[in-house]
NURO-506344 format. One record per residue (C-alpha): residue in three letters; residue number from 1; z, x, y. Coordinates in Angstrom, 1 decimal, padded with zeros to 4 digits. Layout:
! NURO-506344
doti residu:ALA; num:NUM; zz:Z; xx:X; yy:Y
...
***
This chain:
! NURO-506344
doti residu:UNK; num:1; zz:040.9; xx:-082.6; yy:-013.7
doti residu:UNK; num:2; zz:041.5; xx:-079.9; yy:-016.6
doti residu:UNK; num:3; zz:038.4; xx:-080.4; yy:-018.3
doti residu:UNK; num:4; zz:036.3; xx:-080.1; yy:-014.7
doti residu:UNK; num:5; zz:037.9; xx:-077.2; yy:-014.3
doti residu:UNK; num:6; zz:037.3; xx:-075.0; yy:-017.7
doti residu:UNK; num:7; zz:033.8; xx:-076.7; yy:-018.2
doti residu:UNK; num:8; zz:033.3; xx:-075.2; yy:-014.6
doti residu:UNK; num:9; zz:034.6; xx:-071.6; yy:-015.6
doti residu:UNK; num:10; zz:032.3; xx:-072.0; yy:-018.6
doti residu:UNK; num:11; zz:029.8; xx:-073.1; yy:-016.5
doti residu:UNK; num:12; zz:029.2; xx:-069.9; yy:-014.0
doti residu:UNK; num:13; zz:030.6; xx:-067.3; yy:-017.1
doti residu:UNK; num:14; zz:027.5; xx:-068.5; yy:-018.8
doti residu:UNK; num:15; zz:025.6; xx:-068.2; yy:-015.4
doti residu:UNK; num:16; zz:026.5; xx:-064.6; yy:-014.6
doti residu:UNK; num:17; zz:025.4; xx:-063.7; yy:-018.1
doti residu:UNK; num:18; zz:022.3; xx:-064.5; yy:-017.9
doti residu:UNK; num:19; zz:021.1; xx:-063.3; yy:-014.2
doti residu:UNK; num:20; zz:019.6; xx:-060.2; yy:-014.9
doti residu:UNK; num:21; zz:020.3; xx:-057.2; yy:-012.4
doti residu:UNK; num:22; zz:016.5; xx:-056.2; yy:-011.2
doti residu:UNK; num:23; zz:014.8; xx:-054.0; yy:-011.7
doti residu:UNK; num:24; zz:014.0; xx:-050.3; yy:-009.2
doti residu:UNK; num:25; zz:016.4; xx:-049.2; yy:-006.5
doti residu:UNK; num:26; zz:019.1; xx:-051.6; yy:-004.6
doti residu:UNK; num:27; zz:021.0; xx:-051.6; yy:-001.7
doti residu:UNK; num:28; zz:024.0; xx:-054.2; yy:-001.9
doti residu:UNK; num:29; zz:025.8; xx:-055.0; yy:001.5
doti residu:UNK; num:30; zz:026.7; xx:-053.2; yy:005.0
doti residu:UNK; num:31; zz:026.3; xx:-049.5; yy:005.1
doti residu:UNK; num:32; zz:029.9; xx:-048.7; yy:005.4
doti residu:UNK; num:33; zz:030.4; xx:-051.0; yy:002.7
doti residu:UNK; num:34; zz:028.1; xx:-051.2; yy:-000.1
doti residu:UNK; num:35; zz:026.4; xx:-049.6; yy:-002.9
doti residu:UNK; num:36; zz:023.1; xx:-048.1; yy:-003.7
doti residu:UNK; num:37; zz:021.7; xx:-048.4; yy:-007.6
doti residu:UNK; num:38; zz:019.4; xx:-045.9; yy:-009.0
doti residu:UNK; num:39; zz:019.4; xx:-044.1; yy:-005.9
doti residu:UNK; num:40; zz:016.0; xx:-041.4; yy:-005.1
doti residu:UNK; num:41; zz:016.1; xx:-037.8; yy:-004.2
doti residu:UNK; num:42; zz:015.4; xx:-036.5; yy:-000.6
doti residu:UNK; num:43; zz:014.1; xx:-033.5; yy:-001.8
doti residu:UNK; num:44; zz:016.0; xx:-030.2; yy:-000.1
doti residu:UNK; num:45; zz:012.0; xx:-029.5; yy:001.3
doti residu:UNK; num:46; zz:009.4; xx:-030.9; yy:002.5
doti residu:UNK; num:47; zz:006.6; xx:-031.1; yy:004.9
doti residu:UNK; num:48; zz:008.1; xx:-030.3; yy:008.1
doti residu:UNK; num:49; zz:011.2; xx:-031.0; yy:007.2
doti residu:UNK; num:50; zz:014.6; xx:-029.5; yy:005.2
doti residu:UNK; num:51; zz:018.1; xx:-031.0; yy:004.4
doti residu:UNK; num:52; zz:020.8; xx:-029.3; yy:006.3
doti residu:UNK; num:53; zz:023.0; xx:-029.0; yy:002.9
doti residu:UNK; num:54; zz:020.7; xx:-027.9; yy:000.4
doti residu:UNK; num:55; zz:022.2; xx:-028.7; yy:-003.6
doti residu:UNK; num:56; zz:024.9; xx:-030.8; yy:-002.3
doti residu:UNK; num:57; zz:024.9; xx:-034.6; yy:-004.2
doti residu:UNK; num:58; zz:024.3; xx:-036.8; yy:-000.6
doti residu:UNK; num:59; zz:020.5; xx:-036.6; yy:-001.0
doti residu:UNK; num:60; zz:020.1; xx:-040.3; yy:-002.1
doti residu:UNK; num:61; zz:018.8; xx:-043.1; yy:-000.1
doti residu:UNK; num:62; zz:016.5; xx:-046.2; yy:-000.7
doti residu:UNK; num:63; zz:012.9; xx:-045.6; yy:-001.5
doti residu:UNK; num:64; zz:011.9; xx:-046.8; yy:001.9
doti residu:UNK; num:65; zz:014.0; xx:-044.4; yy:003.9
doti residu:UNK; num:66; zz:013.4; xx:-041.6; yy:002.1
doti residu:UNK; num:67; zz:009.5; xx:-041.7; yy:002.8
doti residu:UNK; num:68; zz:010.0; xx:-042.4; yy:006.4
doti residu:UNK; num:69; zz:012.0; xx:-039.6; yy:006.6
doti residu:UNK; num:70; zz:009.0; xx:-038.1; yy:004.8
doti residu:UNK; num:71; zz:006.4; xx:-039.3; yy:007.3
doti residu:UNK; num:72; zz:008.0; xx:-038.6; yy:010.1
doti residu:UNK; num:73; zz:008.7; xx:-035.0; yy:009.9
doti residu:UNK; num:74; zz:005.3; xx:-034.0; yy:008.5
doti residu:UNK; num:75; zz:003.5; xx:-036.3; yy:011.6
doti residu:UNK; num:76; zz:005.6; xx:-034.1; yy:014.0
doti residu:UNK; num:77; zz:004.8; xx:-030.9; yy:012.2
doti residu:UNK; num:78; zz:001.0; xx:-032.0; yy:012.4
doti residu:UNK; num:79; zz:001.6; xx:-032.7; yy:016.2
doti residu:UNK; num:80; zz:003.1; xx:-029.7; yy:016.6
doti residu:UNK; num:81; zz:002.3; xx:-026.9; yy:014.2
doti residu:UNK; num:82; zz:004.7; xx:-024.1; yy:014.0
doti residu:UNK; num:83; zz:007.6; xx:-026.2; yy:014.5
doti residu:UNK; num:84; zz:010.5; xx:-025.2; yy:012.6
doti residu:UNK; num:85; zz:011.5; xx:-028.4; yy:009.7
doti residu:UNK; num:86; zz:013.3; xx:-031.3; yy:011.3
doti residu:UNK; num:87; zz:016.9; xx:-030.7; yy:009.7
doti residu:UNK; num:88; zz:018.2; xx:-033.5; yy:007.9
doti residu:UNK; num:89; zz:021.8; xx:-034.2; yy:007.1
doti residu:UNK; num:90; zz:023.5; xx:-036.6; yy:004.5
doti residu:UNK; num:91; zz:022.6; xx:-039.7; yy:003.3
doti residu:UNK; num:92; zz:024.4; xx:-041.0; yy:000.3
doti residu:UNK; num:93; zz:024.6; xx:-040.3; yy:-003.7
doti residu:UNK; num:94; zz:023.0; xx:-041.9; yy:-006.3
doti residu:UNK; num:95; zz:025.1; xx:-044.8; yy:-006.3
doti residu:UNK; num:96; zz:025.9; xx:-045.4; yy:-003.5
doti residu:UNK; num:97; zz:029.6; xx:-045.7; yy:-002.4
doti residu:UNK; num:98; zz:032.7; xx:-044.1; yy:-000.5
doti residu:UNK; num:99; zz:031.3; xx:-040.3; yy:001.7
doti residu:UNK; num:100; zz:033.7; xx:-037.5; yy:002.0
doti residu:UNK; num:101; zz:032.2; xx:-037.3; yy:005.5
doti residu:UNK; num:102; zz:031.4; xx:-040.8; yy:006.9
doti residu:UNK; num:103; zz:032.5; xx:-043.9; yy:007.0
doti residu:UNK; num:104; zz:029.0; xx:-045.1; yy:006.3
doti residu:UNK; num:105; zz:026.0; xx:-043.5; yy:004.3
doti residu:UNK; num:106; zz:027.2; xx:-046.1; yy:001.5
doti residu:UNK; num:107; zz:024.4; xx:-047.5; yy:000.2
doti residu:UNK; num:108; zz:021.6; xx:-045.1; yy:000.8
doti residu:UNK; num:109; zz:019.9; xx:-047.2; yy:004.3
doti residu:UNK; num:110; zz:021.4; xx:-044.2; yy:006.7
doti residu:UNK; num:111; zz:020.6; xx:-040.5; yy:007.3
doti residu:UNK; num:112; zz:022.0; xx:-038.5; yy:009.6
doti residu:UNK; num:113; zz:019.1; xx:-036.1; yy:011.9
doti residu:UNK; num:114; zz:019.5; xx:-032.6; yy:013.2
doti residu:UNK; num:115; zz:017.0; xx:-033.0; yy:016.8
doti residu:UNK; num:116; zz:014.6; xx:-030.7; yy:017.4
doti residu:UNK; num:117; zz:015.5; xx:-028.4; yy:019.8
doti residu:UNK; num:118; zz:014.1; xx:-025.5; yy:022.4
doti residu:UNK; num:119; zz:015.8; xx:-022.8; yy:023.5
doti residu:UNK; num:120; zz:016.2; xx:-021.6; yy:027.3
doti residu:UNK; num:121; zz:012.6; xx:-020.2; yy:027.3
doti residu:UNK; num:122; zz:011.6; xx:-023.9; yy:026.4
doti residu:UNK; num:123; zz:010.0; xx:-022.0; yy:022.6
doti residu:UNK; num:124; zz:011.0; xx:-024.1; yy:019.6
doti residu:UNK; num:125; zz:014.2; xx:-023.1; yy:017.6
doti residu:UNK; num:126; zz:016.2; xx:-024.4; yy:015.0
doti residu:UNK; num:127; zz:018.1; xx:-027.3; yy:015.6
doti residu:UNK; num:128; zz:021.8; xx:-027.3; yy:015.7
doti residu:UNK; num:129; zz:024.6; xx:-029.0; yy:013.9
doti residu:UNK; num:130; zz:026.3; xx:-031.7; yy:015.4
doti residu:UNK; num:131; zz:024.9; xx:-031.0; yy:019.1
doti residu:UNK; num:132; zz:025.3; xx:-034.0; yy:021.8
doti residu:UNK; num:133; zz:023.2; xx:-033.6; yy:024.1
doti residu:UNK; num:134; zz:023.6; xx:-034.7; yy:028.0
doti residu:UNK; num:135; zz:021.0; xx:-036.7; yy:030.0
doti residu:UNK; num:136; zz:019.0; xx:-034.2; yy:030.9
doti residu:UNK; num:137; zz:018.7; xx:-032.3; yy:027.8
doti residu:UNK; num:138; zz:021.7; xx:-029.8; yy:027.6
doti residu:UNK; num:139; zz:024.3; xx:-029.5; yy:025.4
doti residu:UNK; num:140; zz:027.6; xx:-030.9; yy:025.8
doti residu:UNK; num:141; zz:030.0; xx:-028.1; yy:025.7
doti residu:UNK; num:142; zz:028.0; xx:-024.8; yy:024.9
doti residu:UNK; num:143; zz:029.2; xx:-023.8; yy:021.3
doti residu:UNK; num:144; zz:030.3; xx:-019.9; yy:021.8
doti residu:UNK; num:145; zz:029.1; xx:-018.8; yy:018.6
doti residu:UNK; num:146; zz:025.7; xx:-019.5; yy:018.8
doti residu:UNK; num:147; zz:022.4; xx:-019.3; yy:021.0
doti residu:UNK; num:148; zz:022.3; xx:-022.5; yy:023.6
doti residu:UNK; num:149; zz:020.0; xx:-024.5; yy:022.5
doti residu:UNK; num:150; zz:018.6; xx:-027.6; yy:024.6
doti residu:UNK; num:151; zz:016.8; xx:-031.2; yy:023.3
doti residu:UNK; num:152; zz:013.1; xx:-030.9; yy:022.7
doti residu:UNK; num:153; zz:011.9; xx:-033.7; yy:024.1
doti residu:UNK; num:154; zz:007.8; xx:-033.7; yy:023.4
doti residu:UNK; num:155; zz:009.1; xx:-033.2; yy:019.2
doti residu:UNK; num:156; zz:012.5; xx:-035.7; yy:018.7
doti residu:UNK; num:157; zz:009.9; xx:-038.6; yy:021.2
doti residu:UNK; num:158; zz:007.2; xx:-037.3; yy:018.0
doti residu:UNK; num:159; zz:010.1; xx:-038.2; yy:015.7
doti residu:UNK; num:160; zz:011.7; xx:-041.3; yy:016.9
doti residu:UNK; num:161; zz:008.2; xx:-042.9; yy:018.0
doti residu:UNK; num:162; zz:006.4; xx:-042.2; yy:014.2
doti residu:UNK; num:163; zz:010.1; xx:-043.5; yy:012.9
doti residu:UNK; num:164; zz:010.6; xx:-047.0; yy:014.7
doti residu:UNK; num:165; zz:006.7; xx:-047.9; yy:014.8
doti residu:UNK; num:166; zz:006.3; xx:-047.3; yy:011.4
doti residu:UNK; num:167; zz:004.2; xx:-049.7; yy:009.3
doti residu:UNK; num:168; zz:006.3; xx:-049.4; yy:005.4
doti residu:UNK; num:169; zz:009.7; xx:-049.0; yy:007.0
doti residu:UNK; num:170; zz:011.0; xx:-051.0; yy:009.5
doti residu:UNK; num:171; zz:014.2; xx:-049.3; yy:011.3
doti residu:UNK; num:172; zz:016.6; xx:-051.4; yy:012.5
doti residu:UNK; num:173; zz:018.6; xx:-048.9; yy:014.0
doti residu:UNK; num:174; zz:019.0; xx:-045.7; yy:015.6
doti residu:UNK; num:175; zz:022.2; xx:-044.5; yy:016.8
doti residu:UNK; num:176; zz:022.4; xx:-041.8; yy:019.5
doti residu:UNK; num:177; zz:024.3; xx:-040.0; yy:021.8
doti residu:UNK; num:178; zz:023.9; xx:-041.5; yy:025.7
doti residu:UNK; num:179; zz:022.2; xx:-038.1; yy:027.0
doti residu:UNK; num:180; zz:019.4; xx:-038.6; yy:024.3
doti residu:UNK; num:181; zz:019.1; xx:-042.2; yy:025.0
doti residu:UNK; num:182; zz:018.3; xx:-041.4; yy:028.2
doti residu:UNK; num:183; zz:015.9; xx:-038.6; yy:027.5
doti residu:UNK; num:184; zz:014.0; xx:-041.0; yy:024.5
***
């Protein structure tokens, strides 16, 4: 029995020693408990989008996620010329792992997006960070420090449609508030 255990242990050690890691970027485990290998950065600015925290190190994701963001934001900018850029929040770190502001964002497969907004006159305006919208598209608990903004149905639907219908990157989940869910 001792010999069998020793042989099994040596066999497993040898097996792991000869199995190389895949080349390139890959995401391991869950978004809230995994890590990312060789993540790719989302640039601070691109066609149709801008990072809400430019220069910060939480701009990394899988190539599929990063390119999906670029394609969807570009599609909205082309469909609605003069649109304010989509504001993209946190992704993750180049090697994934624990994120100081999130329980997820650890494996390069999730991103925060600040939805498109319009002002009281219906003109496109800069989306505000983390506004919760009700089912009528109005902000819940208006912030006194900024002008009131409303959910931009047309641009946000264009964005969501491009993301969930994208042929290259299948989207599994889209987490939104109940109010946004009702609008979409």
